DONU-808202 format. One record per atom (N, C-alpha, C): z, y, x; residue in three letters. Coordinates in pm, whole numbers, plus 50000, padded with zeros to 5 digits. Layout:
ZYXALA;...
***
This chain:
661393408706870UNK;662253415506936UNK;662583415907077UNK;662323421507153UNK;662693423507301UNK;664033421207304UNK;664653412307444UNK;665953414707492UNK;666083426807536UNK;667423432807543UNK;667943442007554UNK;668443439907700UNK;667983448307783UNK;667953448807952UNK;669563446608003UNK;669893439808083UNK;671633433308103UNK;671933444708179UNK;671433457708233UNK;671933466008313UNK;671783481608225UNK;671443477608127UNK;671173492308034UNK;672343502808031UNK;672393513108078UNK;673493521508103UNK;674483517408186UNK;674243511608298UNK;675013507208368UNK;674923517508515UNK;673803523108509UNK;673763531608635UNK;674533545108616UNK;674693552308494UNK;675543563708482UNK;677113557408510UNK;677373547108475UNK;678623544008504UNK;679223542608642UNK;678313535608703UNK;678003535308875UNK;678143548208916UNK;677443558508862UNK;677503571308941UNK;678683579808905UNK;679773573408828UNK;680693584408760UNK;681453588708915UNK;681883578908995UNK;682353583809125UNK;682373572809228UNK;682493575009341UNK;681933569909475UNK;682893552909482UNK;683833556709441UNK;684733543509406UNK;684923538509261UNK;684773527609251UNK;685453516509125UNK;686543510509149UNK;687683514009074UNK;689223507709129UNK;689093495309083UNK;689603484609113UNK;689453471709105UNK;690863467609063UNK;691213466008924UNK;692883464808899UNK;693333450708847UNK;694183450908911UNK;695003437608840UNK;696223440608764UNK;696113438908614UNK;697473443608545UNK;698303435108515UNK;699423432108555UNK;700143419808536UNK;701103425908395UNK;701533438608341UNK;702023441508237UNK;701443450008178UNK;701443445608042UNK;700613458207943UNK;700903467007947UNK;702103471807955UNK;702813486307965UNK;702603493908075UNK;701673490608197UNK;701353495508252UNK;699823500108277UNK;699183493308171UNK;697753497008152UNK;697163511208138UNK;697923519708062UNK;697603533407990UNK;698183540008111UNK;699343539608151UNK;699723548808263UNK;699073549508407UNK;698523535708433UNK;697803531408525UNK;696633539308522UNK;695923535108421UNK;694513540308383UNK;694333556608391UNK;695313562008339UNK;695203576108328UNK;695603583108469UNK;696463577108554UNK;696523582008696UNK;695093581108768UNK;694423568108760UNK;693053565808814UNK;692043577608766UNK;692153580908622UNK;691193590308560UNK;691633603408612UNK;692673608008619UNK;693323621008682UNK;693083621808828UNK;692963610308895UNK;692513614009025UNK;690793612509071UNK;690233609608966UNK;688863612308973UNK;687923600108972UNK;688743587508917UNK;688033576108920UNK;687983569608771UNK;687123575608696UNK;687063570708577UNK;686553557408524UNK;685313549708636UNK;685213536308606UNK;686023529208670UNK;686883519508567UNK;687723511408613UNK;687503498408585UNK;687603487608677UNK;687533475108678UNK;688743468608622UNK;689223463208525UNK;690383452808504UNK;689993440208525UNK;690353431908601UNK;689883417508632UNK;690673406508540UNK;689883400208506UNK;690793387308416UNK;691253376608495UNK;692203383108551UNK;693303373008641UNK;694763374908596UNK;694773382208499UNK;696363377908404UNK;695923375608276UNK;697063373108198UNK;697183370208086UNK;696673379607971UNK;697223394008029UNK;697313405207951UNK;696113415007994UNK;694793409408039UNK;694023416408104UNK;693113420207985UNK;692683412807887UNK;692043414507774UNK;692693425507684UNK;693943424207652UNK;694663433207601UNK;694883447707694UNK;694563446107779UNK;694963457807877UNK;693603466207861UNK;692543458707868UNK;691003469307820UNK;691123473507718UNK;691463466407600UNK;691853471807458UNK;692503485707439UNK;693763484307516UNK;694363498207513UNK;693823508007594UNK;693353505507705UNK;692733515507794UNK;691433520907715UNK;690983512407680UNK;689653518807590UNK;690323525107454UNK;691153524607397UNK;691483530307263UNK;692533542807302UNK;693083541907401UNK;693993551707470UNK;693653564207588UNK;693193561907660UNK;692793566507802UNK;691553579107782UNK;691493588907748UNK;690333599807732UNK;689783600207855UNK;688463597207864UNK;687683600307999UNK;687763583208088UNK;688073575208051UNK;687983560808108UNK;687013552808064UNK;686313548408173UNK;685153537608126UNK;685583527108197UNK;686233518908116UNK;686983505208153UNK;685963493908123UNK;685903486008246UNK;685143474708229UNK;685953463808274UNK;685333450708290UNK;685813438708323UNK;685273432408420UNK;686143423108541UNK;685883417708628UNK;686103404708625UNK;685793398308729UNK;685983384108745UNK;685213376708624UNK;684143382708560UNK;683563373508452UNK;682823361708510UNK;683383350908464UNK;682723337408519UNK;681543331308410UNK;681833332408274UNK;680843326308207UNK;680953335208084UNK;679773329007984UNK;679303340307857UNK;680673339207776UNK;681673334507771UNK;682523330807659UNK;683523345707717UNK;683853345007862UNK;684433359807889UNK;683753371207859UNK;682363370007878UNK;681773381407871UNK;681653387807726UNK;681583376907636UNK;681603381207479UNK;683393386507439UNK;684283380507478UNK;685443385307447UNK;685763397307541UNK;685473399107673UNK;685533414407708UNK;684863422807649UNK;683533421307600UNK;682763430007515UNK;683793436907388UNK;683923424707325UNK;684783428707184UNK;686293433907205UNK;686633434807320UNK;687963439607360UNK;687743455207396UNK;686223460507436UNK;685993475307444UNK;685313476007568UNK;685323464607650UNK;684703467107796UNK;683053474107786UNK;683133483707881UNK;681823490307883UNK;680953484907979UNK;681353476708074UNK;680693470708189UNK;681263457708210UNK;680773449808276UNK;681083433908305UNK;680763434008491UNK;681563429608537UNK;681443424708683UNK;681763412408705UNK;680763401508775UNK;680913390208803UNK;680993388008970UNK;681823377809019UNK;681533376509186UNK;680173369809208UNK;679833363909103UNK;678313357109139UNK;677323357509029UNK;676693346009011UNK;675653350608909UNK;675113334108857UNK;675523328108764UNK;674963317908717UNK;673943318708629UNK;672983307808603UNK;672023312508500UNK;672523312908362UNK;673553305808303UNK;674103306108183UNK;674633324108165UNK;675323326908275UNK;675913341908285UNK;674803352608239UNK;673593349908315UNK;672803359408323UNK;671843355508196UNK;671773344208124UNK;671243345907998UNK;671963351407909UNK;673333351807916UNK;674093356707799UNK;674053372407849UNK;674133378607959UNK;674103392307978UNK;672793398007924UNK;671553390507899UNK;670493394607841UNK;670423401907700UNK;671563392407658UNK;672023396207494UNK;672943401907468UNK;673713410307566UNK;675393413507573UNK;674843429607562UNK;675773437207494UNK;676043451707478UNK;676573457007621UNK;677433449007699UNK;678083452707785UNK;677253449907942UNK;676543460807982UNK;675923457008106UNK;676583452208197UNK;675743440108297UNK;676393430908401UNK;676103436508508UNK;677183434808588UNK;677103438008747UNK;677463424708830UNK;676193415208837UNK;676593405308938UNK;676693401809091UNK;677233394909127UNK;677543393509267UNK;676453385109337UNK;676403392609430UNK;675403385509557UNK;675993381109708UNK;675913373309769UNK;676353374809898UNK;675263372210017UNK;674013366809975UNK;673023369210048UNK;671403373009997UNK;670583372310065UNK;669253379510049UNK;668253367109917UNK;668633356709929UNK;668413347009833UNK;668803348609681UNK;669993354009680UNK;670683356909546UNK;670073367909510UNK;670193377309613UNK;669483391109575UNK;668143388909509UNK;667233379609555UNK;665933379809497UNK;665873375009385UNK;666923364309358UNK;666863359709218UNK;667033368309110UNK;668253378409146UNK;668433392209047UNK;667113399609046UNK;666303400509144UNK;665123410609123UNK;664323405309017UNK;664043390209053UNK;663043385008967UNK;663463385208789UNK;664663387908770UNK;665213391708637UNK;665353405408614UNK;664463412508706UNK;664563428608687UNK;665653438408692UNK;666843429008757UNK;668043436208789UNK;667913445808909UNK;668513459708885UNK;668623468108975UNK;669693473609020UNK;670833466409031UNK;672273467209085UNK;672793455109093UNK;673593453809185UNK;674343441809214UNK;675753443509267UNK;676573437009281UNK;677703435909340UNK;677843429209483UNK;678193434409575UNK;678033427009710UNK;679283420109764UNK;679343409409720UNK;681023402409759UNK;680673387809831UNK;681703385509899UNK;682563395409931UNK;682083403910053UNK;682563414610055UNK;681403426210148UNK;681823422210284UNK;682983424410324UNK;683133423310474UNK;683143410310531UNK;683663397710470UNK;682793386810526UNK;681993380910527UNK;681063388810421UNK;679643383510388UNK;678513392910493UNK;679143399510601UNK;678263406910667UNK;678603421110661UNK;679343427710565UNK;679603442310586UNK;678163450410564UNK;678733461710611UNK;677263473610592UNK;676363471210675UNK;676403464210778UNK;675213459110865UNK;674663451510806UNK;675043443210734UNK;674123433710672UNK;673353442110522UNK;673993446710449UNK;673253457810385UNK;672423465710409UNK;672753472610525UNK;671573478910579UNK;670293471210620UNK;670373457810669UNK;669173451210708UNK;668483446310561UNK;669273449710445UNK;668533442010321UNK;667873455710278UNK;667693467210304UNK;667393478710235UNK;666263479710237UNK;665383475110387UNK;663793475610367UNK;663243461810314UNK;663693451910311UNK;662963443610251UNK;663313443210097UNK;664243447110060UNK;664563444909910UNK;664813458809888UNK;663913467809883UNK;664653482709831UNK;664733482009672UNK;664213471209583UNK;664633472509457UNK;666223471809414UNK;666923469009494UNK;668273464009439UNK;669083475309515UNK;670373481709444UNK;671233488509496UNK;672583480909478UNK;673603481109561UNK;674793473409558UNK;676113481509564UNK;676953479009513UNK;678463478609487UNK;679163469809580UNK;679353471409720UNK;680193462009780UNK;681583463009759UNK;682233451009767UNK;683543448209708UNK;684113435609778UNK;685423439609817UNK;685733428409888UNK;686223430710053UNK;687273437010096UNK;687563442410201UNK;687213456710234UNK;686863464410142UNK;686443477510162UNK;688013480910137UNK;688043493510237UNK;689153504510268UNK;688503517610259UNK;689633523710248UNK;689293540410258UNK;688603543710362UNK;688873534810488UNK;688523542310628UNK;686813533710615UNK;686823522510559UNK;685453516910576UNK;684273520610478UNK;685003524310372UNK;684213529710261UNK;682983538110308UNK;683183548210373UNK;682143557710395UNK;680843551610454UNK;681483541810581UNK;679973535510617UNK;679103526410534UNK;679523523910410UNK;678833515110328UNK;678353527310223UNK;678723537510181UNK;678473549810114UNK;677183556010180UNK;676923555010338UNK;676003563410367UNK;674623555810374UNK;674783543310348UNK;673513536010331UNK;672793541210192UNK;671583537510199UNK;670573542510109UNK;670373530809960UNK;670863519610007UNK;671063509709900UNK;672503507309821UNK;673393516209847UNK;674623519209787UNK;675083525109736UNK;675183522009591UNK;675593533409479UNK;676723538609462UNK;678013528609500UNK;679273532509500UNK;679933517409550UNK;681203517309602UNK;681993505009639UNK;682903505509552UNK;683593492109579UNK;684703488609495UNK;685843484609578UNK;687213488709513UNK;688353487109626UNK;689753487709538UNK;690563483109618UNK;691643485309549UNK;692813489809638UNK;692233496309721UNK;693593499809809UNK;694243512609778UNK;693513521909654UNK;694723528509586UNK;695833525809496UNK;695843510109486UNK;696243504009387UNK;697573497209444UNK;698523497109575UNK;699173489209626UNK;700333484709500UNK;700543470709538UNK;701423464909431UNK;702833471509430UNK;703543475009559UNK;704703482009545UNK;704773494209469UNK;703733501309470UNK;703413516909383UNK;703293510809239UNK;702673503209204UNK;702543498209062UNK;703973492509006UNK;704713484709102UNK;705993481909058UNK;706943490909050UNK;706983502109108UNK;707623514009118UNK;707073524208992UNK;706273522408940UNK;705593530608842UNK;705413544908890UNK;704933545608994UNK;704463556709088UNK;703093563809067UNK;703183565508945UNK;701593571608891UNK;701003580408986UNK;702093591809009UNK;701493603609092UNK;701033600209225UNK;701563590409257UNK;701373583309401UNK;699473579009400UNK;699393570409273UNK;698283563809254UNK;697183573909231UNK;697573583309160UNK;696533595609108UNK;696103602709269UNK;697233605909356UNK;696723611909476UNK;696243600409564UNK;696113587409557UNK;695443583109630UNK;694063578909577UNK;693963580209445UNK;692573576909390UNK;691833592609411UNK;692623605309447UNK;691983616709478UNK;691183615409577UNK;691883609609689UNK;691383607109809UNK;690233600509809UNK;690013588009731UNK;689003577309692UNK;687913587409675UNK;688043594909559UNK;687063601309467UNK;686303611809531UNK;687043618609673UNK;686603626509777UNK;685353620609847UNK;685373608809851UNK;684033602109940UNK;683003605109866UNK;681843607409960UNK;680783608909921UNK;679453603009991UNK;678523599109909UNK;677353593710005UNK;676483607410038UNK;675853601210165UNK;675183608910237UNK;673883611010213UNK;
***
C-alpha cells in the first residue's frame, strides 16, 4: 500500500483566505468566541500554536463547536505532537522547520503538514519529497518578499506561506508573488483585544485581512 501524500488536501485549506491567523490561546474559554470572530471576519483557516497548556483542548473545542472553521495546529516539532493534534481534530499542521522524523511521520498522518523552510537548500529537500507547499519562516528576518521572489525562478515547484513579522501593511507584497499561496500572521489578534474579549474588534480586523488578494 502506498503512503498517503503528506500534503493531501492542504491546497484547499491554504486557499480559503489570503491570511492564516496564527493564534496563541492562553485561556480555554476564549477559544470558541475567538475562532468564531476569525471565521465571521473571513479567516476560516486557523492555526492554533502549541505554545500553551490548553492548545490541544482549544483545537478540540474549535473543531467541535465552530462552524466553518478549518482549525489547524502550529509549532509542531515532533511526531508525538503531530499525532496528538490530529487526534484533537486538527485538519492541518504547521511546523517552523522540518526534521527527517517529522517528515516521515507526516507521510502517514491524516493531517497534512506545512513544514517550515528558511533557505533554498531546505526548500530543495522538501521538493525531493514531493512537497508543493512550505511555510517560509521567519519571513522578514530570513529575507522577506525579495528572497521569495528570487526563489520563484529556480524553484517553481514550491509555493510558500510566509510567516514571521508579516503585517497588514507588508502582506500585499508577499501575496503579489507567484510563489506565495497565502501568508500567516497575528496582527489581527492583539493581546489587549483578546484580554478585553473584544471579539467584534477581532472580527473587524480579520475582515480587513480577508480583503487582501493576490494579484
